[in-house]
N, CA and C atoms as a LAMMPS dump frame, in Angstrom:
ITEM: TIMESTEP
0
ITEM: NUMBER OF ATOMS
432
ITEM: BOX BOUNDS ff ff ff
-5.0000000000000000e+02 5.0000000000000000e+02
-5.0000000000000000e+02 5.0000000000000000e+02
-5.0000000000000000e+02 5.0000000000000000e+02
ITEM: ATOMS id mol type element x y z
1 1 1 N -433.562 -415.333 215.821
2 1 2 C -433.801 -414.946 216.897
3 1 3 C -434.573 -415.712 217.929
4 2 1 N -434.126 -415.371 219.006
5 2 2 C -434.6 -415.977 220.32
6 2 3 C -435.572 -414.907 221.372
7 3 1 N -436.692 -415.002 221.483
8 3 2 C -436.828 -414.032 222.559
9 3 3 C -437.993 -414.875 224.068
10 4 1 N -438.43 -413.83 224.802
11 4 2 C -439.019 -414.013 226.281
12 4 3 C -439.716 -413.305 226.438
13 5 1 N -440.926 -413.29 226.696
14 5 2 C -441.707 -411.988 227.237
15 5 3 C -441.662 -411.874 228.767
16 6 1 N -442.034 -410.596 229.317
17 6 2 C -442.253 -410.843 231.062
18 6 3 C -442.746 -409.417 231.266
19 7 1 N -442.675 -409.231 232.329
20 7 2 C -443.378 -408.167 232.784
21 7 3 C -442.721 -406.985 233.608
22 8 1 N -442.812 -406.056 233.48
23 8 2 C -442.244 -405.203 234.357
24 8 3 C -442.527 -405.186 235.535
25 9 1 N -441.479 -405.429 236.389
26 9 2 C -441.376 -405.624 238.103
27 9 3 C -441.431 -404.229 239.399
28 10 1 N -440.195 -404.395 239.8
29 10 2 C -440.372 -403.187 240.64
30 10 3 C -439.389 -401.88 239.731
31 11 1 N -439.575 -400.958 240.311
32 11 2 C -438.34 -399.698 239.957
33 11 3 C -437.996 -398.896 240.682
34 12 1 N -436.405 -399.266 240.71
35 12 2 C -435.641 -398.514 241.575
36 12 3 C -434.938 -397.06 241.084
37 13 1 N -434.411 -396.292 242.089
38 13 2 C -434.313 -394.926 241.875
39 13 3 C -433.106 -394.828 242.261
40 14 1 N -432.092 -394.497 241.965
41 14 2 C -430.816 -394.556 242.337
42 14 3 C -430.075 -393.111 242.218
43 15 1 N -429.092 -392.371 242.866
44 15 2 C -428.534 -391.82 242.674
45 15 3 C -427.132 -391.502 242.654
46 16 1 N -426.25 -391.777 242.017
47 16 2 C -424.613 -391.834 242.577
48 16 3 C -423.994 -390.504 242.67
49 17 1 N -423.272 -390.233 243.646
50 17 2 C -422.716 -389.324 243.904
51 17 3 C -421.084 -389.04 243.739
52 18 1 N -420.529 -388.33 243.571
53 18 2 C -419.143 -387.815 243.151
54 18 3 C -418.488 -388.778 243.682
55 19 1 N -417.896 -389.416 242.788
56 19 2 C -416.606 -390.632 242.411
57 19 3 C -417.592 -391.705 243.033
58 20 1 N -418.424 -391.947 242.635
59 20 2 C -419.116 -393.619 243.037
60 20 3 C -418.992 -394.331 242.303
61 21 1 N -418.396 -395.617 241.994
62 21 2 C -418.067 -396.611 240.89
63 21 3 C -419.706 -396.843 240.512
64 22 1 N -420.272 -396.496 239.182
65 22 2 C -421.364 -396.766 238.823
66 22 3 C -421.803 -398.202 238.473
67 23 1 N -420.478 -398.775 237.076
68 23 2 C -420.82 -400.5 237.423
69 23 3 C -421 -401.146 238.484
70 24 1 N -420.312 -401.222 239.699
71 24 2 C -420.032 -401.742 240.778
72 24 3 C -421.63 -401.745 241.647
73 25 1 N -421.881 -400.19 241.836
74 25 2 C -423.367 -400.074 242.057
75 25 3 C -424.877 -400.323 241.912
76 26 1 N -424.798 -400.823 240.336
77 26 2 C -425.688 -401.227 239.79
78 26 3 C -425.88 -402.879 239.981
79 27 1 N -424.174 -403.052 240.207
80 27 2 C -424.79 -404.773 240.632
81 27 3 C -425.009 -405.03 241.699
82 28 1 N -424.369 -404.055 242.887
83 28 2 C -424.728 -404.042 244.632
84 28 3 C -426.632 -403.987 244.372
85 29 1 N -427.225 -403.166 243.876
86 29 2 C -428.499 -403.393 244.094
87 29 3 C -428.995 -404.419 242.741
88 30 1 N -428.626 -405.271 242.369
89 30 2 C -429.3 -406.175 241.517
90 30 3 C -428.566 -407.363 242.551
91 31 1 N -427.895 -407.251 243.301
92 31 2 C -427.63 -408.457 243.914
93 31 3 C -428.562 -407.997 245.298
94 32 1 N -428.434 -406.976 245.991
95 32 2 C -429.334 -406.945 247.236
96 32 3 C -431.029 -407.05 247.002
97 33 1 N -431.386 -406.193 245.951
98 33 2 C -432.554 -406.699 245.414
99 33 3 C -432.675 -407.608 244.796
100 34 1 N -432.189 -408.548 244.407
101 34 2 C -432.5 -410.026 244.051
102 34 3 C -433.057 -409.623 242.512
103 35 1 N -432.626 -408.75 242.171
104 35 2 C -432.919 -408.255 240.576
105 35 3 C -432.319 -409.453 239.608
106 36 1 N -432.612 -410.326 239.353
107 36 2 C -432.187 -410.852 238.111
108 36 3 C -432.304 -410.547 236.734
109 37 1 N -433.328 -409.751 236.028
110 37 2 C -433.149 -409.268 234.495
111 37 3 C -433.469 -407.91 234.687
112 38 1 N -432.887 -407.207 234.156
113 38 2 C -433.664 -405.492 234.345
114 38 3 C -433.077 -404.497 233.526
115 39 1 N -433.487 -403.403 233.2
116 39 2 C -433.034 -402.671 232.257
117 39 3 C -432.825 -401.197 232.83
118 40 1 N -432.133 -400.38 232.63
119 40 2 C -431.627 -399.147 233.009
120 40 3 C -431.524 -398.293 232.452
121 41 1 N -431.834 -397.227 232.652
122 41 2 C -431.443 -395.611 232.147
123 41 3 C -430.494 -394.363 233.039
124 42 1 N -429.215 -393.884 232.37
125 42 2 C -428.307 -393.217 233.173
126 42 3 C -428.633 -391.765 232.815
127 43 1 N -428.269 -391.248 233.467
128 43 2 C -428.358 -389.588 233.171
129 43 3 C -427.228 -388.986 233.712
130 44 1 N -426.971 -388.011 233.9
131 44 2 C -425.535 -387.134 234.77
132 44 3 C -424.458 -387.204 234.762
133 45 1 N -423.407 -387.008 234.995
134 45 2 C -422.109 -386.625 235.141
135 45 3 C -421.01 -387.619 235.083
136 46 1 N -420.529 -387.581 234.585
137 46 2 C -419.115 -389.131 234.715
138 46 3 C -418.02 -388.464 234.063
139 47 1 N -416.83 -388.981 235.363
140 47 2 C -415.457 -388.254 235.396
141 47 3 C -414.473 -388.989 234.627
142 48 1 N -414.826 -390.4 234.658
143 48 2 C -413.737 -391.406 234.594
144 48 3 C -414.339 -392.707 234.11
145 49 1 N -413.802 -393.619 233.106
146 49 2 C -414.257 -395.009 232.479
147 49 3 C -413.639 -395.566 231.536
148 50 1 N -413.88 -396.586 231.301
149 50 2 C -413.032 -397.32 230.304
150 50 3 C -414.579 -397.9 229.495
151 51 1 N -413.924 -397.34 228.019
152 51 2 C -415.151 -398.399 227.254
153 51 3 C -414.432 -398.727 225.756
154 52 1 N -415.759 -399.583 225.326
155 52 2 C -414.772 -400.049 223.943
156 52 3 C -416.002 -399.25 223.143
157 53 1 N -414.933 -399.185 221.605
158 53 2 C -415.951 -397.944 220.246
159 53 3 C -416.071 -399.455 219.587
160 54 1 N -416.321 -400.529 219.838
161 54 2 C -416.018 -401.102 218.567
162 54 3 C -414.936 -402.348 218.345
163 55 1 N -415.044 -403.384 217.529
164 55 2 C -413.913 -403.913 216.895
165 55 3 C -412.897 -403.37 215.918
166 56 1 N -411.993 -403.686 216.272
167 56 2 C -410.817 -403.198 214.998
168 56 3 C -411.252 -403.7 213.705
169 57 1 N -411.582 -405.5 213.649
170 57 2 C -411.999 -405.45 212.392
171 57 3 C -413.476 -406.331 212.446
172 58 1 N -414.187 -406.658 211.367
173 58 2 C -415.387 -407.314 211.667
174 58 3 C -415.224 -408.613 211.371
175 59 1 N -414.497 -409.123 212.774
176 59 2 C -414.213 -410.606 212.587
177 59 3 C -414.619 -411.239 214.357
178 60 1 N -414.803 -412.299 214.451
179 60 2 C -415.311 -413.178 215.611
180 60 3 C -413.619 -414.474 215.488
181 61 1 N -413.101 -414.21 217.03
182 61 2 C -413.962 -412.855 217.686
183 61 3 C -412.931 -411.81 217.661
184 62 1 N -414.157 -410.521 218.228
185 62 2 C -413.144 -409.409 218.034
186 62 3 C -412.22 -408.835 219.299
187 63 1 N -411.242 -407.858 218.237
188 63 2 C -410.822 -407.534 219.236
189 63 3 C -410.878 -405.766 219.229
190 64 1 N -411.047 -405.588 220.83
191 64 2 C -411.801 -404.255 220.981
192 64 3 C -410.974 -403.109 220.916
193 65 1 N -411.943 -401.84 220.51
194 65 2 C -410.918 -400.231 220.255
195 65 3 C -411.432 -400.34 221.712
196 66 1 N -410.37 -399.559 222.562
197 66 2 C -410.451 -399.094 223.742
198 66 3 C -410.556 -397.528 224.003
199 67 1 N -411.411 -396.909 224.616
200 67 2 C -411.44 -395.376 224.908
201 67 3 C -411.276 -394.987 226.123
202 68 1 N -410.788 -394.098 226.779
203 68 2 C -411.301 -393.449 228.442
204 68 3 C -411.403 -392.411 228.324
205 69 1 N -412.506 -392.044 229.599
206 69 2 C -412.509 -390.602 230.104
207 69 3 C -411.618 -390.386 231.349
208 70 1 N -411.263 -389.245 231.032
209 70 2 C -410.28 -388.804 232.04
210 70 3 C -410.666 -387.45 232.491
211 71 1 N -412.02 -386.787 232.305
212 71 2 C -412.531 -385.88 232.977
213 71 3 C -414.048 -385.778 232.387
214 72 1 N -414.895 -384.352 233.455
215 72 2 C -416.313 -384.626 233.058
216 72 3 C -416.414 -384.873 232.114
217 73 1 N -417.931 -385.522 231.664
218 73 2 C -418.767 -385.692 230.632
219 73 3 C -420.117 -385.498 231.18
220 74 1 N -420.961 -384.932 230.662
221 74 2 C -422.395 -385.441 230.155
222 74 3 C -422.653 -386.848 229.756
223 75 1 N -423.638 -387.49 230.443
224 75 2 C -423.432 -388.758 229.807
225 75 3 C -425.626 -389.24 229.557
226 76 1 N -425.533 -389.853 228.703
227 76 2 C -426.693 -390.524 229.045
228 76 3 C -426.834 -391.952 228.894
229 77 1 N -427.437 -392.93 228.937
230 77 2 C -427.267 -394.057 228.568
231 77 3 C -428.259 -395.468 228.939
232 78 1 N -427.916 -396.574 228.31
233 78 2 C -428.975 -397.747 228.53
234 78 3 C -428.535 -398.819 228.839
235 79 1 N -428.699 -399.646 229.181
236 79 2 C -427.991 -401.103 229.725
237 79 3 C -428.962 -401.828 230.293
238 80 1 N -428.681 -402.991 230.763
239 80 2 C -429.129 -404.457 231.153
240 80 3 C -428.601 -404.949 232.102
241 81 1 N -429.338 -405.554 233.094
242 81 2 C -428.512 -406.931 233.801
243 81 3 C -429.249 -407.932 233.572
244 82 1 N -428.267 -408.978 233.305
245 82 2 C -428.649 -410.204 233.484
246 82 3 C -427.272 -410.884 234.155
247 83 1 N -427.863 -412.094 235.028
248 83 2 C -426.869 -412.61 235.746
249 83 3 C -425.777 -414.043 234.715
250 84 1 N -424.813 -413.783 235.581
251 84 2 C -423.817 -414.974 235.037
252 84 3 C -423.471 -415.737 236.101
253 85 1 N -423.699 -417.138 236.435
254 85 2 C -423.83 -417.514 237.791
255 85 3 C -424.578 -416.821 238.841
256 86 1 N -423.365 -416.723 239.578
257 86 2 C -423.711 -415.897 241.344
258 86 3 C -423.76 -414.505 241.602
259 87 1 N -423.562 -414.155 240.04
260 87 2 C -423.194 -412.266 239.857
261 87 3 C -424.126 -411.498 238.703
262 88 1 N -424.751 -410.894 238.92
263 88 2 C -425.016 -409.672 237.927
264 88 3 C -424.231 -409.356 237.186
265 89 1 N -424.13 -409.138 236.041
266 89 2 C -423.385 -408.655 234.748
267 89 3 C -424.117 -407.676 233.87
268 90 1 N -423.554 -406.375 234.271
269 90 2 C -424.05 -404.984 233.556
270 90 3 C -423.306 -404.765 231.891
271 91 1 N -424.205 -404.443 231.704
272 91 2 C -424.13 -404.374 229.864
273 91 3 C -424.563 -403.151 229.375
274 92 1 N -423.945 -401.934 229.143
275 92 2 C -424.081 -400.535 229.156
276 92 3 C -423.355 -399.965 227.981
277 93 1 N -423.957 -399.379 227.535
278 93 2 C -423.84 -398.514 226.181
279 93 3 C -424.117 -397.111 226.438
280 94 1 N -423.475 -396.191 226.326
281 94 2 C -423.655 -394.602 226.379
282 94 3 C -422.921 -393.677 225.723
283 95 1 N -423.239 -392.247 225.708
284 95 2 C -422.686 -391.064 225.161
285 95 3 C -422.46 -390.78 225.677
286 96 1 N -421.104 -390.066 225.849
287 96 2 C -420.433 -388.777 226.228
288 96 3 C -419.72 -387.756 226.437
289 97 1 N -420.348 -386.833 226.286
290 97 2 C -419.817 -385.492 226.037
291 97 3 C -419.485 -384.593 226.539
292 98 1 N -418.22 -383.742 225.903
293 98 2 C -417.581 -382.943 226.629
294 98 3 C -417.493 -381.536 225.593
295 99 1 N -417.573 -380.253 225.846
296 99 2 C -417.843 -379.035 224.665
297 99 3 C -418.482 -380.078 223.634
298 100 1 N -417.855 -379.789 222.388
299 100 2 C -418.209 -380.331 220.829
300 100 3 C -418.035 -381.724 220.673
301 101 1 N -417.001 -382.493 221.765
302 101 2 C -417.021 -383.567 221.666
303 101 3 C -417.677 -384.722 222.564
304 102 1 N -418.406 -385.782 221.037
305 102 2 C -419.64 -386.822 222.246
306 102 3 C -418.431 -388.048 221.83
307 103 1 N -418.803 -388.915 222.523
308 103 2 C -418.134 -390.388 222.167
309 103 3 C -419.194 -391.357 222.452
310 104 1 N -419.482 -392.373 221.678
311 104 2 C -420.347 -393.753 222.365
312 104 3 C -419.614 -394.416 222.463
313 105 1 N -419.933 -395.677 223.203
314 105 2 C -419.128 -397.003 223.392
315 105 3 C -420.441 -397.701 224.684
316 106 1 N -419.384 -398.898 224.791
317 106 2 C -419.622 -399.759 225.504
318 106 3 C -418.799 -399.419 226.889
319 107 1 N -419.492 -398.737 228.109
320 107 2 C -418.623 -398.6 229.294
321 107 3 C -418.553 -400.24 230.326
322 108 1 N -417.18 -400.462 230.42
323 108 2 C -416.577 -401.651 230.822
324 108 3 C -415.888 -401.487 232.214
325 109 1 N -414.989 -400.956 232.373
326 109 2 C -414.259 -400.299 233.661
327 109 3 C -414.611 -399.007 234.087
328 110 1 N -414.488 -398.901 235.503
329 110 2 C -413.814 -397.746 236.234
330 110 3 C -414.843 -396.823 235.868
331 111 1 N -416.156 -396.921 235.916
332 111 2 C -417.198 -395.818 235.179
333 111 3 C -417.292 -395.136 237.298
334 112 1 N -416.983 -393.602 236.618
335 112 2 C -416.883 -392.869 237.928
336 112 3 C -417.792 -392.045 238.011
337 113 1 N -418.865 -391.739 238.62
338 113 2 C -419.751 -390.45 238.734
339 113 3 C -419.067 -388.969 238.549
340 114 1 N -419.675 -388.144 238.136
341 114 2 C -418.874 -386.774 238.268
342 114 3 C -420.146 -386.053 238.849
343 115 1 N -420.336 -385.433 240.016
344 115 2 C -421.177 -384.551 240.701
345 115 3 C -422.498 -385.282 241.525
346 116 1 N -423.072 -385.967 239.995
347 116 2 C -424.031 -386.628 240.651
348 116 3 C -424.514 -387.428 239.074
349 117 1 N -425.152 -388.777 239.16
350 117 2 C -425.6 -389.128 238.113
351 117 3 C -426.984 -390.359 238.224
352 118 1 N -428.023 -389.843 237.55
353 118 2 C -429.237 -390.542 238.515
354 118 3 C -429.477 -392.028 237.273
355 119 1 N -430.251 -392.854 238.467
356 119 2 C -430.287 -394.155 237.462
357 119 3 C -431.524 -394.484 237.731
358 120 1 N -432.523 -395.211 236.841
359 120 2 C -434.09 -395.736 236.69
360 120 3 C -433.355 -397.396 236.387
361 121 1 N -434.024 -398.013 237.165
362 121 2 C -433.736 -399.404 236.914
363 121 3 C -435.137 -399.78 237.065
364 122 1 N -435.709 -401.207 236.34
365 122 2 C -436.593 -401.25 236.168
366 122 3 C -436.037 -402.99 235.813
367 123 1 N -437.106 -403.804 236.979
368 123 2 C -436.688 -404.909 236.997
369 123 3 C -437.621 -405.854 235.638
370 124 1 N -437.394 -406.897 235.362
371 124 2 C -438.076 -407.579 234.243
372 124 3 C -438.494 -408.717 235.014
373 125 1 N -439.758 -408.984 235.163
374 125 2 C -440.072 -410.459 235.47
375 125 3 C -440.64 -411.09 234.657
376 126 1 N -440.556 -412.854 235.008
377 126 2 C -440.956 -413.518 234.35
378 126 3 C -440.003 -414.046 232.847
379 127 1 N -438.87 -413.883 233.343
380 127 2 C -437.619 -414.606 232.075
381 127 3 C -436.673 -415.111 232.664
382 128 1 N -436.163 -415.967 232.11
383 128 2 C -435.163 -416.648 232.61
384 128 3 C -433.687 -416.346 231.829
385 129 1 N -433.682 -415.328 231.065
386 129 2 C -432.293 -415.207 230.329
387 129 3 C -431.03 -415.001 231.304
388 130 1 N -430.213 -415.393 230.943
389 130 2 C -429.196 -415.137 231.361
390 130 3 C -427.674 -414.995 230.725
391 131 1 N -426.568 -415.11 231.314
392 131 2 C -425.256 -414.491 230.184
393 131 3 C -424.31 -415.734 230.656
394 132 1 N -424.05 -416.096 229.366
395 132 2 C -423.045 -417.162 229.318
396 132 3 C -421.74 -416.853 228.294
397 133 1 N -420.824 -417.246 229.003
398 133 2 C -419.308 -417.508 228.055
399 133 3 C -419.783 -417.806 226.936
400 134 1 N -419.366 -417.446 225.293
401 134 2 C -419.943 -417.673 224.275
402 134 3 C -418.536 -418.039 223.885
403 135 1 N -418.14 -419.619 223.571
404 135 2 C -416.838 -420.134 223.234
405 135 3 C -415.959 -419.614 221.624
406 136 1 N -417.065 -418.991 220.899
407 136 2 C -416.301 -418.726 219.433
408 136 3 C -416.25 -417.328 219.295
409 137 1 N -417.101 -416.358 219.965
410 137 2 C -416.57 -415.097 220.209
411 137 3 C -416.243 -414.765 221.516
412 138 1 N -416.078 -415.675 222.397
413 138 2 C -415.142 -415.273 223.925
414 138 3 C -415.598 -413.786 224.58
415 139 1 N -416.998 -414.13 224.611
416 139 2 C -417.443 -412.931 225.173
417 139 3 C -418.39 -413.379 225.934
418 140 1 N -418.656 -412.583 227.042
419 140 2 C -420.39 -413.313 228.006
420 140 3 C -421.428 -412.58 227.239
421 141 1 N -422.31 -413.648 226.669
422 141 2 C -423.308 -413.186 225.585
423 141 3 C -424.622 -413.207 226.543
424 142 1 N -425.038 -412.543 225.993
425 142 2 C -426.741 -412.809 226.727
426 142 3 C -427.481 -414.287 225.853
427 143 1 N -428.077 -415.125 227.222
428 143 2 C -428.736 -416.481 226.18
429 143 3 C -430.22 -416.468 226.928
430 144 1 N -430.848 -416.405 225.783
431 144 2 C -432.382 -417.021 226.292
432 144 3 C -433.124 -417.821 226.277
């Protein structure tokens, strides 16, 4: 285990409106505000997105199992933002529910808001963690 200790910096409150791209929007906020490290919480509605629900087998590099949201879902989520080179990278896990069906996974593509989705983004100051490509897993992972 490796870790660093930081402090809470600025707090950003954002409202994503119908059909806004959530992953893109979080990245835009991080770039505009130069938030190099942060944690965010999401609550609201999402109507589209592709997410991973685990690897096919417990092997490295993992082969992801993909799922897709194709209609409105209630969501609650948590994620982090750390930069890879000149770009902020979003790592977002959420629970997506519709009627009695609930899915949980790592949202990676096409995350689209339904009606409204609220985000609270908290900056972490005093850490220099980044994301780097790990050659063993072939994934972009956190380096502390």
